[in-house]
N, C-alpha and C positions, 0 to 999 in steps of 0.2 A: 502496500498499498505505499505509500510514500516513498516518492526519489529511494531510492534501496541503500543503506548504511552504505558508505564512503571508504574514503580513504585516503592515506594520504602515500605517495608512492616513495618511496624511498630509494640511492642508486646505494647501495649498498658494495665494500669495498671486501674480498673475501680473503684477505689474508695475502695472497700470490698476486704477484701482478695479471692485467690482462690479458687473457687468452685470444685477444683479435686485434688489430690492429687497423680493423676499417672503422667506419661509424662507431666507436663506441656506446652509442645510442642505439643503434639497431643489436647487434650481436656480441657477443663474449663470453666465453669459455668459462675457465677457472674465478676469471675474474668477472662476474656476476651481478649484473643491476641487478638488485631483489626489489620488487617493490612493495615497500612495506605501505598496511595502510593506516591513513593517518587523516583527522580532518582538516589541516592547514593545508596550504596550496597543495604540497603532493600527498598528500595523505590519503588520498585522491588517484585512486587509480584502478577500477574495475565498479564503477559504482551499476548498479541493477538499480534501474526507479524504478520502482514498485508501487509509487502512491497507489494508494487503494488498489493493493495488489496487482497495478500494472505492472507486467516484468517488461525492461528495456536492458537485456542484458548487453551490459557493456562491461567486460573483463579485461583488467589489463593483459598487459605483454608485460612479458619480464624477459624470459632467460635468451640470452643473447651468446650464440652460440660463438664459438672460435674461427677465425680462418685463419690461414698462414699454409707457405709453401715456397717451394721451388724447386731447383732439379729438372732433369731431360724432359724432355715433350712425352707427356702421355700417348700411348699409340690410343685412336678415337675407338671406343664400346660399340657393340654392335648395336645399341640401344640410341633409338632415334631423340637426342637431346637439344633439335634444332629449336623448339619452342619455347625454349628455356631462355629467363632472361642472361642467367652468369651461367657456368657451371666451374664450378671449383674442383679443376685436375690435379693437385697435389695441395699437402697444405703438414706441415710438420712444425710442434714445438717440442721444443727441448729445455726442460731445466735443471739444473744442478745445483742441490742443496751440500753447504755445509753443517758440520756440526752444530756451531756457533749459532746456527738460524743464517744466515746470510746465503743468496744463491743469486746466480747468473741464469739468464733466461736468453734463447733465439726463437725467432719463427721467423719462418719463409711460405710462401704461399704461389702458387701457381694459378692463376683465375683466367677462362675464355669467356669475354665480356661478346654475348649476342646481339642484345638489342640496347635501343635507349635505356629502357628500364633500367639495363643491367650496369650502363651508363654511370646512372646515376646512384646507382646502389653502390660503386666501388670507384667512382671518382672523389672523393675524399677517403682519408683515410687516417685516422686516428690512432693515436696510441696514450692511453691512460695510463700515470704513474701516479706512489705518493712523492712529493717531493720530500719529506723532510727523512725519507728512509733508502728512496730511489731514484735510478735516474732511468733514460728510458733514452733510445735513439732509435733513427731511421735510417739502416745501414743503404741503402739504399730501393729504390723505386724505379722501374722501366716497361717500356708499352712496346710489344714487338708487334709492327703493322704487317697489315695484310699482304702489304706489297715487300716484305720482308727485312725492313729498316728497322732500327730501334729505336727511341726516344728514351732518356734518361730525365728526369724531373730531378734538375740542381738542388743542392742541398741548402741553399738560400729561400729556398721554396717553403721548407719549413718552419710553422710556428710555433711555439711554445706560449700556450695562453692557458690561464684556470680554467677548470672545471666549469660548467654550469653550478654543481653544486655548491661548487669552491667560492664562486662568485655572488651564491645564496644566502654562503653562510663561513665566509670567511673563516669565523670565530673556533670555526669546531671541523673544518675538510682543507689539509694539503694537497688534494688530487688536482693533479693539471694534467694538459693533453698537449701533446704535438699533433699539429694538423697538417698536410701536405695536400693538396691539389694536383689532382695526377695529371702531368703534362702530356697533351694529345691523344688520349685515351678515346675510342672511338667503337663502332659496333665492330664487330669480327675481330679484335685485337685480344692480345695474350697479354695481360698485367702478372707481372711478377715485384714480390718489393720481401723485405726483410730489415726484421728489427731486433733491438737487444734491449735485455734491462738488468741491469745491479743492484744491489741494495748496496748502502753504503750503514745501514744498522740493521739490524734483525728486530722484527717487531715486538716477539718477547724469545730475549737471550736464549739459546738454548734448545729453540724449540722450530719445529717451522709445521707450516700446511698447505695441500693447494688442493683446488679444483678442476675440475674439465666438463667442458658440456661438450661431446661432438655437435657438429651441424646437421641435425634432422630436417632442416627446411632445404627443398629442392633437391639437386642430382652434386652427389661427390663421390670423383673414384678415386680419390687417395685421398686418406686423414690419418697421420700418426703423432701420437703423444709419447715420448721419450723423459721419463722421470730417474734421474740417478742420486742416491741416497749415500751416505757413509757405508759401508759394508758391514760396520760393528754396531750399527744404530740399531733401534728397536722401530720401526715402524707398522701403525695400521696401513692398511692395503686394500682396495677394494677398487674393484673394474671389469670388465665383460670379460670373463674368463676363456670364452673361446679364442678374441685373440691376445691372449696375454699372455708374453715369454717375460721370464727371469734369468738374466745374466750377471756376472761379473766382470769387470777388469780393473785394473788399474787402482785397488783399495775402495771401488764404489761397487752398489749393486744397481742394476738397472733395470729398472722393469717399462717395459714396450706396450703397448693398444695399437691395435690399427681398425678402421673404419673406413664404411663406404654405403653410398646410398643411391643404388643405379636407377630409382624410379622417382619421381615427386611427387605421385600421384600419394595421396590417403586413403587411408584404413574409414571405411563409412562409419561417418559418426564421429571421428577422434578429434575432430574439432569441438563439437559441444561438449565432451566428457572434459578435454584440456581447460576449455571455458570453465564448467562445473569445478573442474579442481583449482585452478587458480581462484574461484571465487572465494572457495573455502581454505583458502593457504594452503592446498595437498600436492601442488604439482612434484613432479618425481624429484631425489635428489642428483646431482650431478654425475655424470655417468663413471667418472676417475674421482677417486680422493684417496689422499695421504695424508696422513698426520704421526708425531709422531707424540700426542698426546696417550697415554697408554688406559688409561680409564675415565668416567667423566668424575671423578672426585678429582683429579690434576686438575683439570678444566675448571672444575667451582673453586676449589682453591686459588685456581689463578686468580679467576676476577670478585673475589673474595678481600684478598689481599688488597686489589688496586683500589678499593672503593672504601675498607672499612674505617681509613681515614676520614676520607671524606665525607663522611657522614656525623663525624664527633659533635656537637651542638657547643657554637661559638656564645659569648652572652648576647651578641645579638640575636642569636638563632633563640636563644630563650625568650628573650625577652618579650621575642614574634612570637611564639608560640605562646607565652604566657597572657599578652593581649589579645589575641585570636580565642581563649579557648577561658575568657575571663567568665565566673559565676558558673560553669560548668562544673557539675558535681561526678559526671560519667562519663567510662571509658570512652561509650559508644557516641556520645554526645561531642564529645572533643577529638574521636577521631573522624568524624563525619566532614566539623568544621575546617578541620586542619586538609583533609582531602579536600571540599568545595574552593578554599582559598588557594591553594595550590596549580587545581585543575583547573578553576573557572578565572586565574588571578593572573599566569603566569605562561606569557606566549610561548608555544611550541614551535621549534626549529625541527625540520621535518629532516634531520639528518639519521637513516637508522644506524644502530648499533654496531661497530668496526668502519663508520668512516672518518679515516684520519686520526684518530686515538679511542681506546678503549676507555682510558679512563675515566671518570668521572670529574668536574667541575669540583671542588668544594662548594659544601651546602651556601654558608658564606657567601663567596662569590654569588652562586646562582640569584640567591636573595636580594642582593644587590641590581642586578642582572637584569632580573623581571624575566627571564625566559631561558631557557633551557634545550637541550633534546630529550631521549628519552632516560636517559641514565641520570640527567642530569636534574630533572622534573621530579622521576622516582627519590635520588640521593637529596634536597630540598624535604620531599615529604617524608622521607624516613627520620630524617635530623629534627624536623620538629614533632614529630610523634616520640622519637626520645625521648627530645626535652618535657615529651609529657607524660610520660614512665611507657609508653607504648612502644612494643618491637614489630615494625616490619623489617619484611629478608628482600634479597634483592632475587627475581626469576629471572633467566634468560631463555629468549622463545625464539620461534619461525613462524614468522606472519606469510612465508611465500610455499614453502616446501616441507615438504614429510622429512621427520628428522628418523636419521640413518643411525641405528641404537649402536651398531656395531663401528662407529667412525668418531671418536670421541674428539672433537674440535672447536675453536671456538667460530669458524665458517659456517659451525651451522646455527647460529644466534642472528636474527637480524633485530630483536627488540628487548628491552627489558623492563617489567611488570614489577609489582612489590605482591608479598605472600606474606596472608598475616593468619597464622592460628589462632583461634578462638574458640577454648572447649574443643566440643565434637567437632565444632564446624571451621571451616574458613572461609578469607576474604582476599579475592584477588582484586587488586588494585590499579589502573592502567589509569594515568596523570592527561597522557599526553592527549585525549580527544580533547581537553578543555572542558568540552558541555555533557559529558556521559555521566550519569547517573552510579550512585557510589555500588560500587563493588560486578560494575560494566565491563562487558569484554565486547570485541566486534566478532562480527560471526569464524572469521580466519582464526583468530586466535584460540576459541575454543574447542574440547574437547582433545586439546595436544600438551604433545609430553614437554613441561620445561624443566630447565635445571634450578632447583631451588637451593640455593645455601643457607644454613641456621647459623652458619656460623664456620670456619675452616677443617670442621672434622665432622658436621653434618652437613653433609650433600648429597641429594638426588634430583632423581629425575619423578616428577610429580604431575599425574594430568590435570589439566584445567577441567573448569565443570564445561557439561557438553549445551548446558542451557542458561539461558539471561537469569538474571538475580529474581526475576520478576517474570509473568509470563507479558509475550509479545501482543497487543490488544490495540487495536483501532477501529474508532467511532466514527461515524457520519453523519450528521445529522442536515436534511435540508427542510425546510418548513416555506410553502411555497404557495402559491396563489396565479393562476393562469385566467388572462384577459379573454374577452370573446374575441379579440382581433389577432388573440396568439403570441401576447406580450407575458413573460414568465417572471414575477418579482420573488424572487426570495430569499431567505435568509439561510446559510448556512456555516455548519461549525462541523470543527473536529478535531478531534481530543487524541493522542498517539502515546503508547508506553512500551519504549522496547527500541528496534533495530531504527525504525522509522521518526521517532522520535528523537535520536541522537543524528539521525541527518537533516530533520527539519531544523533542530535547533543550531546545526553548525549552518547551513541556510541561512536562518534570521540572522545571527548574530554576522556574517561576513558581509552580510548587502545593509548599506545603511538604512534608519528605519524609515527617513524619506520616501525610500526606493520599494519598501513593501510591497506597495498597490502592485507597483511593476512585477516583482516578485509571484504574487500573488497571482498576477492576471494569468503570467507564466506556467503557474501549477495547476490553474485553471485550464488551461487550454491541453496543458499533457493530462489531465483526467477524461477529455473527451470534450466538456464546456467551452462550446464558442462564443458566449454574451461578455459582458463585461462586468467587473470588480469594483467595488467602493466598502466604505466604513469599515475597513482592514482594524483588526482586533487580535491583540499575539501575549501569548506567554512571555515573559521575559527570559530569551534563551539561559541567561544562568540560572534560574532558579533550577535547581538539576533536581528538587525533590519531590515534584510531584509531575505529574503526565504534562504531554506541550498541550498548548490547546490555542485554536486559530480560528476565526470566526472574519466573513466577511458577506456583504450586502453581494447578491447577484441578479441581474438583469438582462433577459433573453428574447429580443424581440424576435419575430416569424417563429415563432417554436417551432423546430420541422411537424409536416401532415396536419395541424391542427385548421387552419383555413382548408385545407381541401378536400381532408376527409372526417375532420373533426375526432382524430384520435391522438395519441401519444403514447410515447417511454417515457418511462417513471423514471425520473433524473435521479441518480444514487451514483453512488461508487461501483465503480465496471468491472472489481472480482476478476483482473483478467487473470491466468493460468500459464507458465509456459506447455507448450503442444508437444507432441511426440510426434516427434521427426518418422517419416518412411522406414529411412533406415534405422532408425535408432535403432541399437545395440546394446546401451548402458541405461541404468537405469535413470527418469527424470527427478533431477535437485527440484523440488518446491519450497525449499529452507523451514529455517527454524519451525517451532511450532506456534502459532499464529490463531489470534478470533478476530475476527473483523463484524464489525455489525453496519448496516445500511441502513436507515431509518428515513423515511419519504414522508412528508404530509404535503399533497397538491391540492389547494380548492380551487375546482373549475368553475368555469362562468355560469353564473346563473342561470336555472334551467336545464343542466348539465347533472347526467347520473353516468358514471362508471360501468361497466357491465366487468364486476369484478371476476379477477381471472381464480383459477384454484389454485389452492397451497400449494408448496411444491415440499419435497422430503425426499434429500439423497445422502444414503449413507454407504460409507466406504471405509476401510481399516486405513487409508490414505489420508482422507478427507470426508468433510460433510457440508452440506449446505442445505438452508431451509430459508423459506423464504412462505410469508403469511400475508393476504393481501383483506382491507374491509373497507366500505364505505357507510359514513354518517352524512347526510344533510349535503349531498354535493362533494364531500370531501373526502378523497382517496387516499388509503393508508399503507403504505408497501414497507414490510419490515423483514429484511435479508440477515442470513448470517452464514459467512464462511469459518469452516475450522480446519485448521491444516495439524492434521496428528503426526506424519510420518515423513521425515526430512525428503523422504527421494522413491517415487513410483517404482518396485522392481518391476522386471521386463517381463513375468508374468502376468503380469493387474497390468498392462497397458493399454486391452480393450476395455477394462472397467472402467480404466482413467477415460480413455477417446470419448468413452459415452457420457461420462460424468462430466465433461466441459463441454461436451455438447448440448446437455441439458442444461446445465449453467447458462450457456450462454443467450438460450433459447427464450430461457426465462429474465434473465436480467435482461435481453432486447425484446420484449410479446412486446406486442404492440396492445395499448389500453380501446376500447373502442367503446365511443358512448351514445348516449338518448338524450336526446333533446325531449322537456316536456311541448316544445312550440313545432318539431318538425312532424313531418306527415307520415312518414315515414321509419322505419328503426332500421340502420346502414346493415346488410349482410357482414356479421362476423368471419372472417376464413381466419383459423389459428394455422400457420405455415412454421415450419421445422427448419426454413431457410430466414433464423436471422442475421440480423445486419450483423457485422462485427461493432465487438464490443466499443460503445460509443459512438457510433455512427449517425446512431436519431440526432444528436447536436452535432456531429462532424462537418456538414457541409458549408455552415457560414465558413471553416477556416481557408477553406481554399479564394475568402474576400480579403482578409484578413491581410495585410502586410507588416513583415518582417519588423521589431524595432530597433531602434540603433542598443548595441554593446553597451554594456553598462556592468557596473558592480554586481546586481544581481545575474546576470548573463555569465560572467566571469565566475561567480560563486559557484551555480549551477555546471557550468562545465568543468570548472576542478573537481563536481563532488561527482559527474560522469566519467570521468578520469580513473573512480577509484571506489567504489566500494566493493564489498567483498561476498558476498551471499548470495547465491543465483538464483531471482523466484522468477 
């Protein structure tokens, strides 16, 4: 129902340098762009607009697969690749680690570019590197033309720039990029390049880790990864066993994997499956992983020692905690007050765990700065709570990928949240959303393993709750009057709790209050209401202790089909749900449990009486839908209720689900015929199962309205669409 939960996308440095020299924004391997859901400018990368159970699936994208190589020309395969934008003929990534954690890395690539799209895709190469601990250099970039000539891009064409994330938050990130525009690249050419990275100091002295994801999009003829580690060093290793080889040479143990993908065709339904996994934060782990950490206790002890001194309360922290909790006599009240303060009053900087640095700033500094990343906001809250006699523990979690239990490594995490045991129950706290209710976790952080540190000797993986701490509810109410000229005047109210609530709070907070009318107008359009809105009222976004409520007046001239046929569809919540594709072979994700209620009351023109439709009751194990209709002195009342009970529909129940969708849509979009005391004949009622798509009864006017200029409202909604993470 409401624009579905959003999130903030975040670029995450995964411990090892980029496994791509191409546009790092498009594809990379060991250097993953992990998009993390957060509500600020970036915690927005897969938003599924689900207002009133409307599903607009926008799921982020984020895995950037590596590219590289050079070598002799690869003989063309029998398969026809002529329609591909580009074919990666050879790729090679070699990385050698020392015992102290330093490494050198070389990446080479040979790519056949076949179309203008391929030229655009490969025409700008980008090498990301962490300037505080690494150097990155491009050795050569050359193009073999179809006429046999070779063009070499000169070194002076290489630019050294701050990465976008560094420009956004220089206090938190040291990520830089080498950019080079490829000279003379055209259709039919072969591009070759080579780059190198060297560490100047290890991220964690004495430890190293590495991740790599093969290029699973398009055609790859030959891709290989070689990782060299000291022969005596114990390492955890995971990769495709079918192609793995292990050799020793000159004091080193060498792991090698190869990969090829000779067809670009995808398995039916795989895109939908990946979208769902991405929205739920359950993407598959990288193909290749190596780590010197031998167990999760080592990882937890490392981070515990990094942050333990930073949460120690200073006099300023103690004074602030005392001020905020003055007069409060119980821990529960103090806990909520301090959570609300850090959550709503401190701006979240959307830098995921691992960008630039792992150690949080001291709580005293964060208190002064008035902003922080996930580590900093957790540190400030933990320090304020400690000053009040309450202990909050750090928990590391991944918002994008499944955790691989067999590979302990800092790179398995991209976010920090809080863990608070309370007797037999526990509370998980995430202040980065800024306007989330107490104890709320976004869907992609639920039912996932988190590394909880209750001290340097009490470290364990624990699973976050599968559900929100309170039920997801949405209540939509419209009370209107239809004039004889077809004009509908109504008052609309919406009250939400849970996932949609957080989305709404975020949008209303990001849009200046003078522009709330524009925001609500667009929300109304998104629901399929083509009329105009006015008299906007809304809860204060920062008041997170109660459901979010907003209301507005609604005017719709020429209500569809009234003038011509004296019939109408009942305006209300659209109740859209995801369809089942014909080629679907995976369960359909319909989202967390939810109760959505739509109450409509429409007064008809004087002398008209509705022909009240039959009630509807649909009940399955995955969902229920109930609708009741009544009439009293020319007022039509419709009460509809949708209950989502299972998060996904099993393949075996697809027929039932299709039937459920059809019957639900037929009811929501059915025409209500009327009789008039002044009419000589009663119109013939024809019930049809060919119902219009949800909302189409009020959509035709939308073909006439012009796009509004971009406003902060637009930008907020676009950022949210870039981000949420539960698929409905």
